N, CA, C and O atoms as a Maestro MAE file, in Angstrom:
{
 s_m_m2io_version
 :::
 2.0.0
}

f_m_ct {
 s_m_title
 :::
 protein
 m_atom[324] {
  # First column is atom index #
  i_m_mmod_type
  r_m_x_coord
  r_m_y_coord
  r_m_z_coord
  i_m_residue_number
  s_m_chain_name
  s_m_pdb_residue_name
  s_m_pdb_atom_name
  i_m_atomic_number
  :::
  1 25 78.777 99.714 74.204 1 A "MET " " N  " 7
  2 3 79.367 100.860 73.534 1 A "MET " " CA " 6
  3 2 79.605 101.996 74.538 1 A "MET " " C  " 6
  4 15 80.654 102.640 74.523 1 A "MET " " O  " 8
  5 25 78.602 102.233 75.419 2 A "ARG " " N  " 7
  6 3 78.767 103.312 76.400 2 A "ARG " " CA " 6
  7 2 79.930 103.032 77.340 2 A "ARG " " C  " 6
  8 15 80.702 103.937 77.657 2 A "ARG " " O  " 8
  9 25 80.063 101.789 77.789 3 A "SER " " N  " 7
  10 3 81.150 101.468 78.715 3 A "SER " " CA " 6
  11 2 82.514 101.617 78.037 3 A "SER " " C  " 6
  12 15 83.486 102.008 78.684 3 A "SER " " O  " 8
  13 25 82.591 101.316 76.767 4 A "LEU " " N  " 7
  14 3 83.836 101.499 76.027 4 A "LEU " " CA " 6
  15 2 84.183 102.977 75.923 4 A "LEU " " C  " 6
  16 15 85.338 103.367 76.099 4 A "LEU " " O  " 8
  17 25 83.175 103.797 75.636 5 A "LEU " " N  " 7
  18 3 83.377 105.237 75.530 5 A "LEU " " CA " 6
  19 2 83.749 105.819 76.882 5 A "LEU " " C  " 6
  20 15 84.645 106.660 76.971 5 A "LEU " " O  " 8
  21 25 83.066 105.378 77.942 6 A "LEU " " N  " 7
  22 3 83.369 105.849 79.291 6 A "LEU " " CA " 6
  23 2 84.792 105.475 79.687 6 A "LEU " " C  " 6
  24 15 85.501 106.282 80.288 6 A "LEU " " O  " 8
  25 25 85.215 104.261 79.356 7 A "GLY " " N  " 7
  26 3 86.577 103.823 79.659 7 A "GLY " " CA " 6
  27 2 87.609 104.659 78.927 7 A "GLY " " C  " 6
  28 15 88.647 104.994 79.497 7 A "GLY " " O  " 8
  29 25 87.344 105.001 77.680 8 A "ALA " " N  " 7
  30 3 88.275 105.824 76.902 8 A "ALA " " CA " 6
  31 2 88.380 107.220 77.498 8 A "ALA " " C  " 6
  32 15 89.470 107.789 77.557 8 A "ALA " " O  " 8
  33 25 87.256 107.779 77.940 9 A "VAL " " N  " 7
  34 3 87.241 109.130 78.536 9 A "VAL " " CA " 6
  35 2 88.017 109.116 79.845 9 A "VAL " " C  " 6
  36 15 88.828 110.008 80.093 9 A "VAL " " O  " 8
  37 25 87.777 108.117 80.683 10 A "LEU " " N  " 7
  38 3 88.487 108.034 81.962 10 A "LEU " " CA " 6
  39 2 89.988 107.845 81.746 10 A "LEU " " C  " 6
  40 15 90.792 108.431 82.471 10 A "LEU " " O  " 8
  41 25 90.364 107.056 80.785 11 A "ALA " " N  " 7
  42 3 91.783 106.860 80.484 11 A "ALA " " CA " 6
  43 2 92.417 108.169 80.007 11 A "ALA " " C  " 6
  44 15 93.553 108.475 80.371 11 A "ALA " " O  " 8
  45 25 91.702 108.929 79.208 12 A "GLY " " N  " 7
  46 3 92.203 110.215 78.733 12 A "GLY " " CA " 6
  47 2 92.398 111.202 79.870 12 A "GLY " " C  " 6
  48 15 93.373 111.953 79.889 12 A "GLY " " O  " 8
  49 25 91.455 111.200 80.830 13 A "ILE " " N  " 7
  50 3 91.565 112.089 81.986 13 A "ILE " " CA " 6
  51 2 92.764 111.697 82.837 13 A "ILE " " C  " 6
  52 15 93.511 112.561 83.296 13 A "ILE " " O  " 8
  53 25 92.951 110.400 83.049 14 A "ALA " " N  " 7
  54 3 94.072 109.927 83.858 14 A "ALA " " CA " 6
  55 2 95.412 110.307 83.221 14 A "ALA " " C  " 6
  56 15 96.343 110.702 83.923 14 A "ALA " " O  " 8
  57 25 95.508 110.188 81.898 15 A "CYS " " N  " 7
  58 3 96.750 110.561 81.217 15 A "CYS " " CA " 6
  59 2 97.013 112.048 81.309 15 A "CYS " " C  " 6
  60 15 98.157 112.463 81.498 15 A "CYS " " O  " 8
  61 25 95.976 112.856 81.179 16 A "ALA " " N  " 7
  62 3 96.140 114.310 81.269 16 A "ALA " " CA " 6
  63 2 96.559 114.702 82.681 16 A "ALA " " C  " 6
  64 15 97.392 115.591 82.857 16 A "ALA " " O  " 8
  65 25 95.991 114.046 83.682 17 A "ALA " " N  " 7
  66 3 96.350 114.365 85.064 17 A "ALA " " CA " 6
  67 2 97.791 113.999 85.354 17 A "ALA " " C  " 6
  68 15 98.491 114.756 86.027 17 A "ALA " " O  " 8
  69 25 98.254 112.859 84.866 18 A "SER " " N  " 7
  70 3 99.635 112.458 85.127 18 A "SER " " CA " 6
  71 2 100.616 113.335 84.369 18 A "SER " " C  " 6
  72 15 101.741 113.528 84.831 18 A "SER " " O  " 8
  73 25 100.233 113.865 83.236 19 A "ALA " " N  " 7
  74 3 101.119 114.734 82.463 19 A "ALA " " CA " 6
  75 2 101.316 116.080 83.152 19 A "ALA " " C  " 6
  76 15 102.315 116.758 82.912 19 A "ALA " " O  " 8
  77 25 100.371 116.472 84.006 20 A "GLN " " N  " 7
  78 3 100.461 117.763 84.681 20 A "GLN " " CA " 6
  79 2 101.167 117.664 86.026 20 A "GLN " " C  " 6
  80 15 101.398 118.689 86.667 20 A "GLN " " O  " 8
  81 25 101.513 116.472 86.468 21 A "THR " " N  " 7
  82 3 102.176 116.283 87.751 21 A "THR " " CA " 6
  83 2 103.592 116.852 87.661 21 A "THR " " C  " 6
  84 15 104.347 116.538 86.742 21 A "THR " " O  " 8
  85 25 103.930 117.690 88.633 22 A "LYS " " N  " 7
  86 3 105.268 118.279 88.671 22 A "LYS " " CA " 6
  87 2 106.250 117.279 89.247 22 A "LYS " " C  " 6
  88 15 105.880 116.494 90.120 22 A "LYS " " O  " 8
  89 25 107.475 117.284 88.790 23 A "PRO " " N  " 7
  90 3 108.469 116.374 89.353 23 A "PRO " " CA " 6
  91 2 108.764 116.744 90.801 23 A "PRO " " C  " 6
  92 15 108.681 117.911 91.185 23 A "PRO " " O  " 8
  93 25 109.103 115.755 91.585 24 A "ALA " " N  " 7
  94 3 109.419 116.002 92.993 24 A "ALA " " CA " 6
  95 2 110.692 116.817 93.090 24 A "ALA " " C  " 6
  96 15 111.658 116.573 92.367 24 A "ALA " " O  " 8
  97 25 110.684 117.778 93.981 25 A "THR " " N  " 7
  98 3 111.880 118.573 94.228 25 A "THR " " CA " 6
  99 2 112.420 118.199 95.596 25 A "THR " " C  " 6
  100 15 111.691 117.677 96.439 25 A "THR " " O  " 8
  101 25 113.674 118.465 95.808 26 A "THR " " N  " 7
  102 3 114.275 118.182 97.102 26 A "THR " " CA " 6
  103 2 113.771 119.194 98.113 26 A "THR " " C  " 6
  104 15 113.930 120.398 97.913 26 A "THR " " O  " 8
  105 25 113.169 118.725 99.192 27 A "PRO " " N  " 7
  106 3 112.652 119.662 100.185 27 A "PRO " " CA " 6
  107 2 113.785 120.353 100.916 27 A "PRO " " C  " 6
  108 15 114.865 119.786 101.082 27 A "PRO " " O  " 8
  109 25 113.542 121.559 101.346 28 A "SER " " N  " 7
  110 3 114.542 122.244 102.146 28 A "SER " " CA " 6
  111 2 114.617 121.549 103.500 28 A "SER " " C  " 6
  112 15 113.611 121.037 103.992 28 A "SER " " O  " 8
  113 25 115.788 121.527 104.098 29 A "PRO " " N  " 7
  114 3 115.930 120.789 105.336 29 A "PRO " " CA " 6
  115 2 115.104 121.406 106.464 29 A "PRO " " C  " 6
  116 15 115.057 122.626 106.621 29 A "PRO " " O  " 8
  117 25 114.467 120.559 107.230 30 A "GLY " " N  " 7
  118 3 113.713 121.009 108.393 30 A "GLY " " CA " 6
  119 2 114.576 120.876 109.624 30 A "GLY " " C  " 6
  120 15 115.723 120.435 109.551 30 A "GLY " " O  " 8
  121 25 114.018 121.260 110.755 31 A "SER " " N  " 7
  122 3 114.797 121.225 111.993 31 A "SER " " CA " 6
  123 2 115.247 119.812 112.340 31 A "SER " " C  " 6
  124 15 116.320 119.635 112.918 31 A "SER " " O  " 8
  125 25 114.442 118.797 111.997 32 A "ALA " " N  " 7
  126 3 114.839 117.415 112.304 32 A "ALA " " CA " 6
  127 2 116.093 117.020 111.535 32 A "ALA " " C  " 6
  128 15 116.992 116.398 112.101 32 A "ALA " " O  " 8
  129 25 116.167 117.373 110.251 33 A "SER " " N  " 7
  130 3 117.354 117.007 109.477 33 A "SER " " CA " 6
  131 2 118.563 117.836 109.899 33 A "SER " " C  " 6
  132 15 119.695 117.357 109.822 33 A "SER " " O  " 8
  133 25 118.340 119.066 110.339 34 A "VAL " " N  " 7
  134 3 119.447 119.886 110.841 34 A "VAL " " CA " 6
  135 2 119.987 119.273 112.124 34 A "VAL " " C  " 6
  136 15 121.201 119.199 112.314 34 A "VAL " " O  " 8
  137 25 119.091 118.831 113.008 35 A "ARG " " N  " 7
  138 3 119.530 118.168 114.248 35 A "ARG " " CA " 6
  139 2 120.328 116.895 113.932 35 A "ARG " " C  " 6
  140 15 121.366 116.636 114.542 35 A "ARG " " O  " 8
  141 25 119.835 116.115 112.981 36 A "THR " " N  " 7
  142 3 120.524 114.887 112.597 36 A "THR " " CA " 6
  143 2 121.918 115.202 112.053 36 A "THR " " C  " 6
  144 15 122.884 114.507 112.367 36 A "THR " " O  " 8
  145 25 122.016 116.239 111.249 37 A "GLN " " N  " 7
  146 3 123.324 116.620 110.700 37 A "GLN " " CA " 6
  147 2 124.274 117.028 111.821 37 A "GLN " " C  " 6
  148 15 125.442 116.638 111.819 37 A "GLN " " O  " 8
  149 25 123.780 117.810 112.777 38 A "LEU " " N  " 7
  150 3 124.633 118.243 113.892 38 A "LEU " " CA " 6
  151 2 125.044 117.051 114.753 38 A "LEU " " C  " 6
  152 15 126.191 116.975 115.195 38 A "LEU " " O  " 8
  153 25 124.118 116.118 114.997 39 A "HIS " " N  " 7
  154 3 124.467 114.927 115.776 39 A "HIS " " CA " 6
  155 2 125.526 114.098 115.056 39 A "HIS " " C  " 6
  156 15 126.398 113.520 115.704 39 A "HIS " " O  " 8
  157 25 125.461 114.031 113.722 40 A "SER " " N  " 7
  158 3 126.469 113.264 112.976 40 A "SER " " CA " 6
  159 2 127.849 113.924 113.062 40 A "SER " " C  " 6
  160 15 128.871 113.270 112.853 40 A "SER " " O  " 8
  161 25 127.868 115.209 113.368 41 A "LEU " " N  " 7
  162 3 129.144 115.930 113.540 41 A "LEU " " CA " 6
  163 2 129.544 116.006 115.011 41 A "LEU " " C  " 6
  164 15 130.386 116.819 115.392 41 A "LEU " " O  " 8
  165 25 128.930 115.148 115.840 42 A "HIS " " N  " 7
  166 3 129.250 115.009 117.262 42 A "HIS " " CA " 6
  167 2 128.854 116.215 118.101 42 A "HIS " " C  " 6
  168 15 129.493 116.516 119.109 42 A "HIS " " O  " 8
  169 25 127.793 116.907 117.679 43 A "TYR " " N  " 7
  170 3 127.211 117.949 118.508 43 A "TYR " " CA " 6
  171 2 126.082 117.310 119.302 43 A "TYR " " C  " 6
  172 15 125.371 116.439 118.800 43 A "TYR " " O  " 8
  173 25 125.926 117.745 120.534 44 A "GLY " " N  " 7
  174 3 124.841 117.247 121.368 44 A "GLY " " CA " 6
  175 2 124.068 118.416 121.949 44 A "GLY " " C  " 6
  176 15 124.421 119.574 121.728 44 A "GLY " " O  " 8
  177 25 123.022 118.116 122.686 45 A "ASN " " N  " 7
  178 3 122.213 119.142 123.353 45 A "ASN " " CA " 6
  179 2 121.853 120.284 122.396 45 A "ASN " " C  " 6
  180 15 122.015 121.460 122.724 45 A "ASN " " O  " 8
  181 25 121.366 119.920 121.218 46 A "VAL " " N  " 7
  182 3 120.999 120.902 120.204 46 A "VAL " " CA " 6
  183 2 119.670 121.536 120.608 46 A "VAL " " C  " 6
  184 15 118.694 120.827 120.852 46 A "VAL " " O  " 8
  185 25 119.628 122.859 120.681 47 A "HIS " " N  " 7
  186 3 118.395 123.544 121.043 47 A "HIS " " CA " 6
  187 2 118.342 124.949 120.454 47 A "HIS " " C  " 6
  188 15 119.326 125.461 119.919 47 A "HIS " " O  " 8
  189 25 117.180 125.547 120.569 48 A "ASP " " N  " 7
  190 3 116.924 126.916 120.064 48 A "ASP " " CA " 6
  191 2 117.182 127.063 118.569 48 A "ASP " " C  " 6
  192 15 117.673 128.102 118.127 48 A "ASP " " O  " 8
  193 25 116.855 126.038 117.786 49 A "LEU " " N  " 7
  194 3 117.039 126.140 116.336 49 A "LEU " " CA " 6
  195 2 115.975 127.044 115.731 49 A "LEU " " C  " 6
  196 15 114.782 126.883 115.989 49 A "LEU " " O  " 8
  197 25 116.418 127.981 114.935 50 A "ARG " " N  " 7
  198 3 115.513 128.901 114.231 50 A "ARG " " CA " 6
  199 2 115.999 129.070 112.808 50 A "ARG " " C  " 6
  200 15 117.198 129.161 112.546 50 A "ARG " " O  " 8
  201 25 115.049 129.111 111.899 51 A "ARG " " N  " 7
  202 3 115.407 129.315 110.493 51 A "ARG " " CA " 6
  203 2 115.211 130.787 110.157 51 A "ARG " " C  " 6
  204 15 114.150 131.357 110.410 51 A "ARG " " O  " 8
  205 25 116.238 131.390 109.587 52 A "GLY " " N  " 7
  206 3 116.175 132.790 109.189 52 A "GLY " " CA " 6
  207 2 115.587 132.952 107.803 52 A "GLY " " C  " 6
  208 15 115.419 131.972 107.077 52 A "GLY " " O  " 8
  209 25 115.275 134.184 107.434 53 A "PRO " " N  " 7
  210 3 114.702 134.445 106.116 53 A "PRO " " CA " 6
  211 2 115.659 134.123 104.969 53 A "PRO " " C  " 6
  212 15 115.229 133.965 103.826 53 A "PRO " " O  " 8
  213 25 116.941 134.028 105.268 54 A "ASP " " N  " 7
  214 3 117.935 133.709 104.246 54 A "ASP " " CA " 6
  215 2 118.143 132.206 104.084 54 A "ASP " " C  " 6
  216 15 118.973 131.779 103.282 54 A "ASP " " O  " 8
  217 25 117.388 131.396 104.846 55 A "GLY " " N  " 7
  218 3 117.497 129.958 104.745 55 A "GLY " " CA " 6
  219 2 118.496 129.332 105.697 55 A "GLY " " C  " 6
  220 15 118.617 128.108 105.743 55 A "GLY " " O  " 8
  221 25 119.212 130.142 106.454 56 A "GLN " " N  " 7
  222 3 120.187 129.618 107.412 56 A "GLN " " CA " 6
  223 2 119.480 129.255 108.715 56 A "GLN " " C  " 6
  224 15 118.527 129.915 109.130 56 A "GLN " " O  " 8
  225 25 119.967 128.197 109.346 57 A "TRP " " N  " 7
  226 3 119.489 127.789 110.657 57 A "TRP " " CA " 6
  227 2 120.513 128.238 111.691 57 A "TRP " " C  " 6
  228 15 121.717 128.110 111.464 57 A "TRP " " O  " 8
  229 25 120.059 128.751 112.801 58 A "THR " " N  " 7
  230 3 120.954 129.107 113.900 58 A "THR " " CA " 6
  231 2 120.431 128.441 115.171 58 A "THR " " C  " 6
  232 15 119.231 128.208 115.319 58 A "THR " " O  " 8
  233 25 121.343 128.145 116.074 59 A "GLY " " N  " 7
  234 3 120.949 127.534 117.332 59 A "GLY " " CA " 6
  235 2 122.156 127.360 118.214 59 A "GLY " " C  " 6
  236 15 123.227 127.914 117.963 59 A "GLY " " O  " 8
  237 25 121.958 126.573 119.259 60 A "THR " " N  " 7
  238 3 123.002 126.309 120.226 60 A "THR " " CA " 6
  239 2 123.199 124.804 120.319 60 A "THR " " C  " 6
  240 15 122.233 124.041 120.300 60 A "THR " " O  " 8
  241 25 124.456 124.381 120.421 61 A "ALA " " N  " 7
  242 3 124.771 122.964 120.546 61 A "ALA " " CA " 6
  243 2 126.064 122.813 121.349 61 A "ALA " " C  " 6
  244 15 126.855 123.748 121.464 61 A "ALA " " O  " 8
  245 25 126.255 121.622 121.897 62 A "THR " " N  " 7
  246 3 127.435 121.341 122.695 62 A "THR " " CA " 6
  247 2 128.322 120.356 121.948 62 A "THR " " C  " 6
  248 15 127.858 119.345 121.421 62 A "THR " " O  " 8
  249 25 129.617 120.680 121.918 63 A "GLN " " N  " 7
  250 3 130.605 119.772 121.310 63 A "GLN " " CA " 6
  251 2 131.809 119.699 122.234 63 A "GLN " " C  " 6
  252 15 132.390 120.724 122.590 63 A "GLN " " O  " 8
  253 25 132.185 118.473 122.623 64 A "ASN " " N  " 7
  254 3 133.310 118.254 123.544 64 A "ASN " " CA " 6
  255 2 133.123 119.024 124.846 64 A "ASN " " C  " 6
  256 15 134.088 119.545 125.405 64 A "ASN " " O  " 8
  257 25 131.897 119.098 125.327 65 A "GLY " " N  " 7
  258 3 131.610 119.764 126.589 65 A "GLY " " CA " 6
  259 2 131.553 121.283 126.511 65 A "GLY " " C  " 6
  260 15 131.379 121.940 127.537 65 A "GLY " " O  " 8
  261 25 131.692 121.846 125.339 66 A "VAL " " N  " 7
  262 3 131.689 123.300 125.160 66 A "VAL " " CA " 6
  263 2 130.441 123.708 124.380 66 A "VAL " " C  " 6
  264 15 130.187 123.202 123.287 66 A "VAL " " O  " 8
  265 25 129.663 124.633 124.955 67 A "GLU " " N  " 7
  266 3 128.472 125.119 124.263 67 A "GLU " " CA " 6
  267 2 128.875 126.136 123.198 67 A "GLU " " C  " 6
  268 15 129.670 127.042 123.448 67 A "GLU " " O  " 8
  269 25 128.298 125.960 121.991 68 A "LYS " " N  " 7
  270 3 128.660 126.833 120.875 68 A "LYS " " CA " 6
  271 2 127.405 127.304 120.157 68 A "LYS " " C  " 6
  272 15 126.375 126.629 120.161 68 A "LYS " " O  " 8
  273 25 127.510 128.469 119.545 69 A "GLN " " N  " 7
  274 3 126.471 128.961 118.639 69 A "GLN " " CA " 6
  275 2 126.770 128.350 117.275 69 A "GLN " " C  " 6
  276 15 127.886 128.474 116.770 69 A "GLN " " O  " 8
  277 25 125.787 127.695 116.682 70 A "VAL " " N  " 7
  278 3 126.006 127.068 115.385 70 A "VAL " " CA " 6
  279 2 125.106 127.690 114.339 70 A "VAL " " C  " 6
  280 15 123.976 128.094 114.615 70 A "VAL " " O  " 8
  281 25 125.639 127.753 113.133 71 A "THR " " N  " 7
  282 3 124.897 128.239 111.974 71 A "THR " " CA " 6
  283 2 125.022 127.183 110.886 71 A "THR " " C  " 6
  284 15 126.123 126.736 110.566 71 A "THR " " O  " 8
  285 25 123.886 126.789 110.320 72 A "ILE " " N  " 7
  286 3 123.854 125.795 109.263 72 A "ILE " " CA " 6
  287 2 123.306 126.490 108.016 72 A "ILE " " C  " 6
  288 15 122.155 126.929 107.998 72 A "ILE " " O  " 8
  289 25 124.130 126.587 106.981 73 A "GLY " " N  " 7
  290 3 123.745 127.265 105.747 73 A "GLY " " CA " 6
  291 2 122.759 126.431 104.935 73 A "GLY " " C  " 6
  292 15 122.572 125.245 105.208 73 A "GLY " " O  " 8
  293 25 122.132 127.047 103.941 74 A "PRO " " N  " 7
  294 3 121.177 126.331 103.096 74 A "PRO " " CA " 6
  295 2 121.747 125.111 102.404 74 A "PRO " " C  " 6
  296 15 121.008 124.181 102.084 74 A "PRO " " O  " 8
  297 25 123.059 125.098 102.167 75 A "LYS " " N  " 7
  298 3 123.701 123.951 101.519 75 A "LYS " " CA " 6
  299 2 124.280 122.953 102.522 75 A "LYS " " C  " 6
  300 15 124.939 121.989 102.132 75 A "LYS " " O  " 8
  301 25 124.033 123.186 103.823 76 A "GLY " " N  " 7
  302 3 124.476 122.248 104.855 76 A "GLY " " CA " 6
  303 2 125.788 122.579 105.520 76 A "GLY " " C  " 6
  304 15 126.261 121.799 106.347 76 A "GLY " " O  " 8
  305 25 126.388 123.690 105.198 77 A "THR " " N  " 7
  306 3 127.667 124.086 105.797 77 A "THR " " CA " 6
  307 2 127.440 124.492 107.257 77 A "THR " " C  " 6
  308 15 126.575 125.319 107.548 77 A "THR " " O  " 8
  309 25 128.215 123.912 108.166 78 A "VAL " " N  " 7
  310 3 128.077 124.190 109.605 78 A "VAL " " CA " 6
  311 2 129.229 125.084 110.040 78 A "VAL " " C  " 6
  312 15 130.397 124.810 109.761 78 A "VAL " " O  " 8
  313 25 128.866 126.165 110.735 79 A "THR " " N  " 7
  314 3 129.851 127.067 111.326 79 A "THR " " CA " 6
  315 2 129.553 127.166 112.803 79 A "THR " " C  " 6
  316 15 128.402 127.362 113.195 79 A "THR " " O  " 8
  317 25 130.586 127.033 113.633 80 A "ALA " " N  " 7
  318 3 130.419 127.111 115.087 80 A "ALA " " CA " 6
  319 2 131.279 128.232 115.646 80 A "ALA " " C  " 6
  320 15 132.412 128.453 115.220 80 A "ALA " " O  " 8
  321 25 130.707 128.923 116.604 81 A "ARG " " N  " 7
  322 3 131.445 130.014 117.282 81 A "ARG " " CA " 6
  323 2 131.356 129.799 118.768 81 A "ARG " " C  " 6
  324 15 131.900 130.589 119.539 81 A "ARG " " O  " 8
  :::
 }
 m_bond[323] {
  # First column is bond index #
  i_m_from
  i_m_to
  i_m_order
  :::
  1 1 2 1
  2 2 3 1
  3 3 4 2
  4 3 5 1
  5 5 6 1
  6 6 7 1
  7 7 8 2
  8 7 9 1
  9 9 10 1
  10 10 11 1
  11 11 12 2
  12 11 13 1
  13 13 14 1
  14 14 15 1
  15 15 16 2
  16 15 17 1
  17 17 18 1
  18 18 19 1
  19 19 20 2
  20 19 21 1
  21 21 22 1
  22 22 23 1
  23 23 24 2
  24 23 25 1
  25 25 26 1
  26 26 27 1
  27 27 28 2
  28 27 29 1
  29 29 30 1
  30 30 31 1
  31 31 32 2
  32 31 33 1
  33 33 34 1
  34 34 35 1
  35 35 36 2
  36 35 37 1
  37 37 38 1
  38 38 39 1
  39 39 40 2
  40 39 41 1
  41 41 42 1
  42 42 43 1
  43 43 44 2
  44 43 45 1
  45 45 46 1
  46 46 47 1
  47 47 48 2
  48 47 49 1
  49 49 50 1
  50 50 51 1
  51 51 52 2
  52 51 53 1
  53 53 54 1
  54 54 55 1
  55 55 56 2
  56 55 57 1
  57 57 58 1
  58 58 59 1
  59 59 60 2
  60 59 61 1
  61 61 62 1
  62 62 63 1
  63 63 64 2
  64 63 65 1
  65 65 66 1
  66 66 67 1
  67 67 68 2
  68 67 69 1
  69 69 70 1
  70 70 71 1
  71 71 72 2
  72 71 73 1
  73 73 74 1
  74 74 75 1
  75 75 76 2
  76 75 77 1
  77 77 78 1
  78 78 79 1
  79 79 80 2
  80 79 81 1
  81 81 82 1
  82 82 83 1
  83 83 84 2
  84 83 85 1
  85 85 86 1
  86 86 87 1
  87 87 88 2
  88 87 89 1
  89 89 90 1
  90 90 91 1
  91 91 92 2
  92 91 93 1
  93 93 94 1
  94 94 95 1
  95 95 96 2
  96 95 97 1
  97 97 98 1
  98 98 99 1
  99 99 100 2
  100 99 101 1
  101 101 102 1
  102 102 103 1
  103 103 104 2
  104 103 105 1
  105 105 106 1
  106 106 107 1
  107 107 108 2
  108 107 109 1
  109 109 110 1
  110 110 111 1
  111 111 112 2
  112 111 113 1
  113 113 114 1
  114 114 115 1
  115 115 116 2
  116 115 117 1
  117 117 118 1
  118 118 119 1
  119 119 120 2
  120 119 121 1
  121 121 122 1
  122 122 123 1
  123 123 124 2
  124 123 125 1
  125 125 126 1
  126 126 127 1
  127 127 128 2
  128 127 129 1
  129 129 130 1
  130 130 131 1
  131 131 132 2
  132 131 133 1
  133 133 134 1
  134 134 135 1
  135 135 136 2
  136 135 137 1
  137 137 138 1
  138 138 139 1
  139 139 140 2
  140 139 141 1
  141 141 142 1
  142 142 143 1
  143 143 144 2
  144 143 145 1
  145 145 146 1
  146 146 147 1
  147 147 148 2
  148 147 149 1
  149 149 150 1
  150 150 151 1
  151 151 152 2
  152 151 153 1
  153 153 154 1
  154 154 155 1
  155 155 156 2
  156 155 157 1
  157 157 158 1
  158 158 159 1
  159 159 160 2
  160 159 161 1
  161 161 162 1
  162 162 163 1
  163 163 164 2
  164 163 165 1
  165 165 166 1
  166 166 167 1
  167 167 168 2
  168 167 169 1
  169 169 170 1
  170 170 171 1
  171 171 172 2
  172 171 173 1
  173 173 174 1
  174 174 175 1
  175 175 176 2
  176 175 177 1
  177 177 178 1
  178 178 179 1
  179 179 180 2
  180 179 181 1
  181 181 182 1
  182 182 183 1
  183 183 184 2
  184 183 185 1
  185 185 186 1
  186 186 187 1
  187 187 188 2
  188 187 189 1
  189 189 190 1
  190 190 191 1
  191 191 192 2
  192 191 193 1
  193 193 194 1
  194 194 195 1
  195 195 196 2
  196 195 197 1
  197 197 198 1
  198 198 199 1
  199 199 200 2
  200 199 201 1
  201 201 202 1
  202 202 203 1
  203 203 204 2
  204 203 205 1
  205 205 206 1
  206 206 207 1
  207 207 208 2
  208 207 209 1
  209 209 210 1
  210 210 211 1
  211 211 212 2
  212 211 213 1
  213 213 214 1
  214 214 215 1
  215 215 216 2
  216 215 217 1
  217 217 218 1
  218 218 219 1
  219 219 220 2
  220 219 221 1
  221 221 222 1
  222 222 223 1
  223 223 224 2
  224 223 225 1
  225 225 226 1
  226 226 227 1
  227 227 228 2
  228 227 229 1
  229 229 230 1
  230 230 231 1
  231 231 232 2
  232 231 233 1
  233 233 234 1
  234 234 235 1
  235 235 236 2
  236 235 237 1
  237 237 238 1
  238 238 239 1
  239 239 240 2
  240 239 241 1
  241 241 242 1
  242 242 243 1
  243 243 244 2
  244 243 245 1
  245 245 246 1
  246 246 247 1
  247 247 248 2
  248 247 249 1
  249 249 250 1
  250 250 251 1
  251 251 252 2
  252 251 253 1
  253 253 254 1
  254 254 255 1
  255 255 256 2
  256 255 257 1
  257 257 258 1
  258 258 259 1
  259 259 260 2
  260 259 261 1
  261 261 262 1
  262 262 263 1
  263 263 264 2
  264 263 265 1
  265 265 266 1
  266 266 267 1
  267 267 268 2
  268 267 269 1
  269 269 270 1
  270 270 271 1
  271 271 272 2
  272 271 273 1
  273 273 274 1
  274 274 275 1
  275 275 276 2
  276 275 277 1
  277 277 278 1
  278 278 279 1
  279 279 280 2
  280 279 281 1
  281 281 282 1
  282 282 283 1
  283 283 284 2
  284 283 285 1
  285 285 286 1
  286 286 287 1
  287 287 288 2
  288 287 289 1
  289 289 290 1
  290 290 291 1
  291 291 292 2
  292 291 293 1
  293 293 294 1
  294 294 295 1
  295 295 296 2
  296 295 297 1
  297 297 298 1
  298 298 299 1
  299 299 300 2
  300 299 301 1
  301 301 302 1
  302 302 303 1
  303 303 304 2
  304 303 305 1
  305 305 306 1
  306 306 307 1
  307 307 308 2
  308 307 309 1
  309 309 310 1
  310 310 311 1
  311 311 312 2
  312 311 313 1
  313 313 314 1
  314 314 315 1
  315 315 316 2
  316 315 317 1
  317 317 318 1
  318 318 319 1
  319 319 320 2
  320 319 321 1
  321 321 322 1
  322 322 323 1
  323 323 324 2
  :::
 }
}
């Protein structure tokens, strides 16, 4: 009888714990994913990446032999100057 009661209590705790689990959210991109995105757009020598308080990443990268200042917005938009 005790083991049955203990099993019911443990099952109840497990159900309550799973009900409180928050759904996974998409993580904000880190420097590794920003580098990967820039490499996919044919930028090389990516360096000095910094994330600003507004969520934008800024850094320096080379494209077609020309060094450019790049900005990557929170939604992944790349701007080069």
